[in-house]
C-alpha positions in Angstrom: 14.4 -10.6 6.4 13.0 -7.2 7.4 15.0 -4.2 6.4 16.4 -1.9 9.1 14.4 1.3 9.5 16.3 4.6 8.8 16.0 7.2 11.5 14.4 9.8 9.3 11.3 7.6 9.0 10.4 8.5 12.6 10.2 12.2 11.8 8.2 11.5 8.6 5.5 9.6 10.7 5.4 12.2 13.4 4.9 15.1 11.0 2.2 13.3 9.1 0.4 12.5 12.4 0.6 16.2 13.4 -0.8 17.2 10.1 -3.9 15.0 10.6 -4.5 16.5 14.0 -2.8 14.2 16.5 -2.7 16.1 19.8 -0.4 13.6 21.7 3.0 14.9 22.7 5.8 14.3 20.2 7.5 11.6 22.4 4.2 9.6 22.3 4.1 9.8 18.5 7.7 8.7 18.3 6.9 5.7 20.5 4.0 4.8 18.1 6.4 5.1 15.2 8.8 2.6 16.9 6.0 0.2 17.5 4.9 0.3 13.8 8.4 0.0 12.5 8.9 -3.0 14.8 6.0 -4.6 13.1 7.2 -3.6 9.6 10.7 -5.1 10.3 9.6 -8.5 11.6 12.1 -11.1 10.1 9.3 -13.0 8.3 8.5 -10.0 6.1 10.6 -10.6 3.1 8.5 -8.4 0.8 6.0 -6.5 2.9 8.7 -4.9 5.1 10.0 -1.4 5.6 11.2 -1.2 2.0 7.7 -1.7 0.9 6.5 1.0 3.3 9.0 3.4 1.9 7.9 2.5 -1.6 4.2 3.1 -0.8 5.0 6.4 0.8 7.1 7.4 -2.2 4.3 6.6 -4.6 1.8 8.5 -2.4 4.1 11.5 -2.7 4.4 11.0 -6.4 0.6 11.1 -6.8 -0.1 13.6 -4.1 -0.9 16.5 -6.3 -4.2 14.9 -7.2 -5.2 14.1 -3.6 -7.2 16.0 -1.0 -5.6 14.7 2.2 -2.2 13.3 1.4 -1.1 13.0 5.0 -4.2 10.9 5.8 -3.0 8.6 3.1 0.5 8.5 4.5 -0.8 7.6 7.9 -3.0 4.9 6.4 0.1 3.5 4.6 1.9 3.2 7.9 -0.9 1.4 9.7 -1.9 -1.0 6.9 1.3 -3.0 7.8 0.4 -3.2 11.5 -0.6 -6.8 10.7 0.6 -8.8 7.7 -2.5 -8.9 5.4 -2.0 -11.8 3.0 -4.7 -13.9 1.4 -2.8 -17.2 2.1 -2.2 -16.4 5.8 -5.9 -15.5 6.1 -7.0 -18.8 4.6 -4.7 -20.8 6.8 -6.1 -19.0 9.8 -9.7 -19.8 8.7 -10.4 -16.3 7.8 -10.3 -14.0 4.7 -8.3 -10.9 3.6 -11.1 -8.5 4.5 -11.5 -9.9 8.0 -7.8 -9.5 8.6 -8.0 -5.9 7.2 -10.9 -5.2 9.6 -8.6 -6.3 12.5 -5.9 -3.9 11.2 -8.5 -1.1 10.7 -9.8 -1.6 14.2 -6.3 -1.4 15.7 -5.6 1.7 13.6 -8.7 3.6 14.7 -8.0 2.7 18.4 -4.4 3.8 18.3 -5.2 7.1 16.4 -8.0 8.0 18.9 -5.5 7.3 21.8 -3.1 9.7 20.1 -5.6 12.5 19.9 -6.8 12.1 16.3 -10.4 13.1 15.8 -13.0 10.3 15.5 -13.7 11.5 11.9 -10.1 11.2 10.8 -9.5 7.9 12.6 -12.6 6.4 10.9 -11.4 7.6 7.5 -7.9 6.1 8.0 -9.5 2.8 9.0 -11.6 2.9 5.8 -8.5 3.4 3.8 -6.7 0.5 5.5 -9.6 -1.8 4.6 -9.6 -0.6 1.0 -6.0 -1.6 0.7 -6.9 -5.2 1.4 -9.0 -5.4 -1.7 -7.3 -2.7 -3.9 -10.8 -1.7 -5.0 -11.7 1.9 -4.2 -15.0 3.5 -4.9 -15.1 5.3 -8.2 -15.8 8.7 -6.5 -13.0 8.4 -3.9 -9.9 9.7 -5.5 -7.8 9.5 -2.4 -8.6 5.8 -1.9 -7.7 5.2 -5.5 -4.3 6.9 -5.1 -3.5 4.8 -2.0 -4.5 1.6 -3.7 -2.3 2.5 -6.7 0.6 3.4 -4.5 0.4 -0.1 -2.9 0.2 -1.8 -6.3 2.9 0.3 -7.9 5.5 -2.4 -7.7 3.6 -4.3 -10.4 4.9 -1.7 -12.8 8.6 -2.0 -12.0 11.2 -3.0 -14.5 11.2 -6.8 -15.5 14.4 -7.3 -13.4 12.8 -5.6 -10.3 9.6 -7.5 -10.8 11.5 -10.7 -10.8 12.9 -9.8 -7.4 9.4 -8.8 -6.3 8.1 -12.3 -7.2 11.0 -14.0 -5.4 10.5 -12.1 -2.2 6.8 -12.8 -2.3 7.5 -16.5 -2.6 9.8 -16.3 0.4 7.1 -14.7 2.4 4.9 -17.8 1.7 7.7 -20.3 2.4 5.3 -22.3 4.6 3.2 -23.1 1.6 4.2 -25.9 -0.9 5.1 -24.9 -4.4 2.0 -26.2 -6.2 -0.5 -24.7 -3.7 1.4 -21.3 -3.9 1.5 -21.3 -7.7 -2.2 -22.1 -8.0 -3.0 -19.4 -5.4 -0.8 -16.8 -7.1 -2.4 -17.7 -10.5 -5.8 -16.8 -9.3 -4.5 -13.4 -8.0 -2.8 -12.6 -11.3 -5.8 -13.6 -13.4 -8.1 -11.4 -11.3 -5.8 -8.5 -11.7 -5.6 -8.9 -15.4 -9.4 -9.3 -15.7 -9.9 -5.8 -14.3 -10.7 -3.0 -16.8 -7.6 -1.3 -15.3 -5.1 -2.4 -12.6 -4.6 1.2 -11.5 -7.6 3.4 -10.6 -6.3 6.9 -10.2 -5.8 9.2 -13.2 -2.1 9.5 -12.8 -1.7 5.8 -12.0 -3.0 5.0 -15.4 0.4 5.8 -16.8 1.7 2.6 -15.1 -0.9 0.3 -16.7 1.0 -1.0 -19.7 4.1 -2.1 -17.8 2.1 -3.7 -15.0 0.1 -5.8 -17.5 3.3 -6.9 -19.3 4.7 -8.0 -16.0 1.5 -9.8 -14.9 1.1 -11.5 -18.3 4.7 -12.7 -18.2 4.2 -14.0 -14.6 1.0 -15.8 -15.6 2.7 -17.6 -18.5 5.6 -18.7 -16.2 3.2 -19.8 -13.5 1.1 -21.8 -15.9 4.3 -23.6 -17.1 5.4 -24.3 -13.6 2.1 -25.7 -12.6 2.0 -27.9 -15.7 5.3 -29.4 -14.8 4.2 -30.1 -11.2 0.7 -31.4 -12.1 0.1 -32.1 -15.9 -3.6 -32.7 -15.1 -4.1 -29.1 -13.9 -5.4 -27.0 -16.7 -7.6 -24.7 -14.7 -9.2 -22.7 -17.6 -10.2 -19.1 -17.2 -11.0 -18.1 -13.6 -11.6 -21.6 -12.4 -9.3 -23.0 -9.6 -8.1 -26.5 -9.5 -10.3 -28.6 -7.1 -7.3 -29.5 -4.9 -6.6 -25.8 -4.1 -7.4 -25.1 -0.5 -6.1 -21.5 -0.5 -8.5 -18.6 -1.1 -6.6 -15.7 -2.7 -9.7 -13.6 -3.4 -8.9 -10.0 -3.9 -12.2 -9.2 -2.2 -15.4 -7.7 -3.6 -15.4 -5.9 -6.9 -15.4 -2.6 -5.1 -16.0 -1.2 -1.7 -18.6 1.4 -0.7 -17.6 3.9 1.9 -19.4 7.1 2.8 -22.0 8.8 0.6 -23.3 7.2 -2.6 -21.4 8.2 -5.6 -22.9 10.9 -7.9 -23.1 10.4 -11.7 -24.1 13.1 -14.2 -26.5 12.5 -17.0 -23.5 11.9 -19.3 -22.1 9.2 -17.1 -19.3 11.4 -15.6 -18.3 10.4 -12.0 -18.4 13.4 -9.6 -15.4 13.1 -7.3 -16.4 14.1 -3.8 -14.0 15.3 -1.2 -14.5 13.8 2.2 -14.3 16.8 4.5 -12.7 15.7 7.8 -12.9 17.4 11.1 -9.3 17.5 12.5 -8.2 18.3 16.0 -5.8 21.2 16.3 -2.4 19.9 17.3 -1.1 21.0 20.7 1.7 23.6 20.4 5.0 22.2 21.6 7.4 25.1 21.0 9.6 22.8 18.9 11.0 23.5 15.5 8.3 23.6 12.7 7.7 20.2 11.0 8.8 19.4 7.5 6.3 20.3 4.8 3.2 18.1 4.6 4.9 15.0 6.1 6.9 14.2 3.0 10.0 12.0 3.2 13.2 14.1 3.4 15.8 14.4 0.7 18.8 12.4 1.9 22.4 13.6 1.5 25.2 11.4 0.4 26.1 10.5 4.0 22.5 9.4 4.7 21.9 12.6 6.8 18.4 14.1 6.3 18.5 17.6 4.7 15.6 20.0 4.2 13.8 19.8 0.9 13.4 22.7 -1.4 10.0 24.2 -1.9 10.0 23.9 -5.7 10.9 20.2 -6.1 8.6 18.0 -8.2 6.4 15.3 -6.6 9.0 12.5 -6.6 12.4 14.3 -6.3 12.4 14.2 -2.5 12.1 10.4 -2.6 14.7 9.2 -5.2 17.7 9.2 -2.8 15.5 7.7 0.0 14.6 4.8 -2.2 18.1 4.2 -3.5 19.5 4.2 0.1 17.6 1.0 1.0 17.9 -0.5 -2.5 14.1 -0.2 -2.9 12.7 -1.0 -6.3 12.3 2.3 -8.2 9.0 3.8 -9.0 7.1 2.4 -11.9 8.8 2.7 -15.3 7.5 5.4 -17.6 5.2 4.1 -20.4 6.9 3.4 -23.6 
């Protein structure tokens, strides 16, 4: 069932919103945080719950040194869970993952505008939410690549943690029978493995080897389980068994947002920064916010403490992850 949300997450959301130009009073931002956390902690969310949210935020922080607008990414991470975006659920509803993502993106843009975020920033966050449904960012959009990698980072956990990940994912699909689920999951895993790289950002590339080991091991176990349940199902390559009625498409090969990408004569991709017009937050006379919306460093008694200014990208997150028994960040490459 959904994990209980720690109190410091509210502050993390509020500060990130203020950084992206939300002009709404702080109590309104706290109310919005409560609504989002209520969604993230729904009892049916065995995997994509508040633990997953913290994990994504942790990985955004870990990769943030290479991003242009890390707080925009943090806010997108919060809102991408406003609705549970799963391929199986989409198919059962007669839709597809991108359609559900558009619903989530529309909700996101509407809420951000109501909270005083500029149209420019609200549209950008909505784009990022849609990108997370397909995990396929434009080659010239580094921030979108980082957010996609942060969401997929659990694929590069230790084998023991990855096993737990698979178990929780199966529990989230408990309304689907074993054979249908396994066939659906097989398609997802094969498509991830067929990509030139699972991770798209430069720093995310360090997670590639471990993620592929986990995915290849899962594919072998999945093939064996399917063979036991239906010996006639060989499903070579990318083909799906004809009885499969669940579409687990990861979406189009890549999404196109904003300007066309620029490529030099040598084939080098020019990474363009998307300059966003942000509203100036309304002064409140309150204490200054924590730096750049990062999650706080937690003390032994689970009380938030201020982070130092010289910590590395991930140090302010280690205790936060341990507190909720969240799978650790991806293992270092061997």
